[in-house]
VOPAGU-2260 file (C-alpha; in pm, 1 decimal, decimal comma):
REM VOPAGU-2260
SITE   aa  ch    i         X         Y         Z
SITE  MET   A    0    1719,1   -1310,5  -13115,8
SITE  ARG   A    1    1439,5   -1076,3  -13011,7
SITE  HIS   A    2    1465,9    -721,4  -12888,7
SITE  SER   A    3    1202,4    -581,3  -12655,8
SITE  ASN   A    4    1215,7    -283,4  -12420,4
SITE  GLY   A    5    1589,0    -250,9  -12472,8
SITE  LYS   A    6    1651,3    -613,4  -12380,1
SITE  SER   A    7    1747,9    -893,9  -12612,2
SITE  ARG   A    8    1637,7   -1252,4  -12575,5
SITE  THR   A    9    1774,8   -1552,0  -12757,8
SITE  ARG   A   10    1538,9   -1833,0  -12848,7
SITE  THR   A   11    1677,9   -2170,3  -12950,7
SITE  VAL   A   12    1484,4   -2380,0  -13199,0
SITE  ARG   A   13    1591,6   -2733,0  -13279,2
SITE  ASP   A   14    1508,7   -2877,3  -13619,7
SITE  VAL   A   15    1603,3   -3242,4  -13651,7
SITE  GLU   A   16    1682,1   -3321,0  -14013,8
SITE  TYR   A   17    1854,9   -3654,9  -13965,6
SITE  GLU   A   18    1824,0   -3900,6  -13683,0
SITE  ARG   A   19    1945,1   -4255,7  -13643,4
SITE  THR   A   20    1932,0   -4490,1  -13347,4
SITE  GLN   A   21    2191,9   -4759,5  -13301,2
SITE  GLN   A   22    2212,0   -5017,5  -13027,7
SITE  VAL   A   23    2550,3   -5155,1  -12929,8
SITE  ASP   A   24    2659,4   -5430,8  -12694,4
SITE  ALA   A   25    2828,6   -5262,0  -12401,1
SITE  GLN   A   26    3035,4   -5570,9  -12315,6
SITE  ALA   A   27    3345,6   -5382,7  -12429,7
SITE  LEU   A   28    3285,5   -5119,0  -12161,9
SITE  ARG   A   29    3247,4   -5384,1  -11894,5
SITE  GLU   A   30    3587,0   -5519,2  -12002,8
SITE  GLY   A   31    3744,3   -5170,3  -11993,6
SITE  LYS   A   32    3776,4   -5151,9  -12372,8
SITE  PRO   A   33    3665,3   -4871,1  -12605,7
SITE  LEU   A   34    3305,3   -4886,5  -12723,9
SITE  PRO   A   35    3297,5   -4916,7  -13102,7
SITE  ILE   A   36    3041,8   -4681,6  -13257,5
SITE  LYS   A   37    3009,6   -4658,7  -13634,0
SITE  LEU   A   38    2865,7   -4331,4  -13761,4
SITE  ASN   A   39    2687,2   -4351,2  -14094,0
SITE  VAL   A   40    2578,6   -3999,3  -14183,7
SITE  PRO   A   41    2400,9   -3908,8  -14506,7
SITE  LYS   A   42    2569,9   -3704,5  -14778,0
SITE  VAL   A   43    2606,9   -3356,8  -14637,4
SITE  LYS   A   44    2517,8   -3049,6  -14840,4
SITE  PRO   A   45    2729,4   -2737,6  -14781,3
SITE  GLU   A   46    2438,6   -2564,0  -14606,2
SITE  ASP   A   47    2413,4   -2858,3  -14362,9
SITE  SER   A   48    2782,7   -2852,4  -14269,5
SITE  THR   A   49    2876,2   -2765,6  -13913,2
SITE  ALA   A   50    2873,9   -2387,0  -13880,8
SITE  LEU   A   51    2876,2   -2266,1  -13522,1
SITE  SER   A   52    2938,3   -1899,3  -13602,8
SITE  LYS   A   53    2666,4   -1839,3  -13861,9
SITE  GLU   A   54    2302,3   -1756,2  -13798,2
SITE  PRO   A   55    2122,2   -1982,6  -13768,5
SITE  ARG   A   56    2389,2   -2214,9  -13627,8
SITE  VAL   A   57    2418,1   -2556,7  -13783,5
SITE  LEU   A   58    2552,6   -2837,9  -13572,5
SITE  TRP   A   59    2546,6   -3212,9  -13547,2
SITE  GLU   A   60    2503,8   -3389,0  -13217,5
SITE  LEU   A   61    2583,2   -3737,2  -13096,9
SITE  GLN   A   62    2365,9   -3838,8  -12802,5
SITE  LEU   A   63    2455,2   -4140,8  -12593,2
SITE  THR   A   64    2201,7   -4293,7  -12356,8
SITE  SER   A   65    2180,0   -4622,0  -12172,4
SITE  ASP   A   66    1882,2   -4833,4  -12069,6
SITE  VAL   A   67    2094,0   -5049,4  -11840,1
SITE  PRO   A   68    1971,0   -5042,5  -11478,2
SITE  GLY   A   69    2222,8   -4867,5  -11254,0
SITE  VAL   A   70    2399,7   -4694,8  -11543,5
SITE  ASP   A   71    2310,5   -4327,0  -11569,4
SITE  LEU   A   72    2424,2   -4231,7  -11917,9
SITE  ASP   A   73    2259,5   -3947,0  -12104,4
SITE  THR   A   74    2513,7   -3716,7  -12265,4
SITE  THR   A   75    2538,6   -3520,1  -12588,6
SITE  PHE   A   76    2847,6   -3430,1  -12791,2
SITE  VAL   A   77    2870,1   -3171,2  -13069,2
SITE  ILE   A   78    3062,5   -3331,0  -13355,1
SITE  PRO   A   79    3191,8   -3157,8  -13668,6
SITE  VAL   A   80    3040,1   -3282,9  -13995,0
SITE  TYR   A   81    3134,5   -3112,9  -14322,1
SITE  ALA   A   82    3035,5   -3140,4  -14685,7
SITE  VAL   A   83    3300,6   -3285,7  -14914,2
SITE  ARG   A   84    3382,8   -3078,6  -15221,3
SITE  LYS   A   85    3415,3   -3261,7  -15548,6
SITE  GLY   A   86    3701,2   -3181,2  -15776,9
SITE  PRO   A   87    4079,7   -3206,5  -15775,5
SITE  ARG   A   88    4254,0   -3230,2  -15443,1
SITE  PRO   A   89    4454,7   -2926,7  -15337,1
SITE  LYS   A   90    4830,2   -2964,1  -15374,7
SITE  ALA   A   91    5028,7   -2968,9  -15052,2
């Protein structure tokens, strides 16, 4: 965020630290079935966990696009990804 002449401006900077492309057969969608997507994310460090309220924000996105003629698909979802703590499990 910048302050100038009594006004504040927010500037968004995107740093991509992990990116993976996966192609799937959309036959399931044509048949009205769910589209299976397997997410293989790397081990997540605590500082890379989803944190929407800290500065700078940390978030993970899932972008779906299609190269099929006549299908306009280009959408992005924010998905929560968290580091897993090692050690004993908390008792319920």
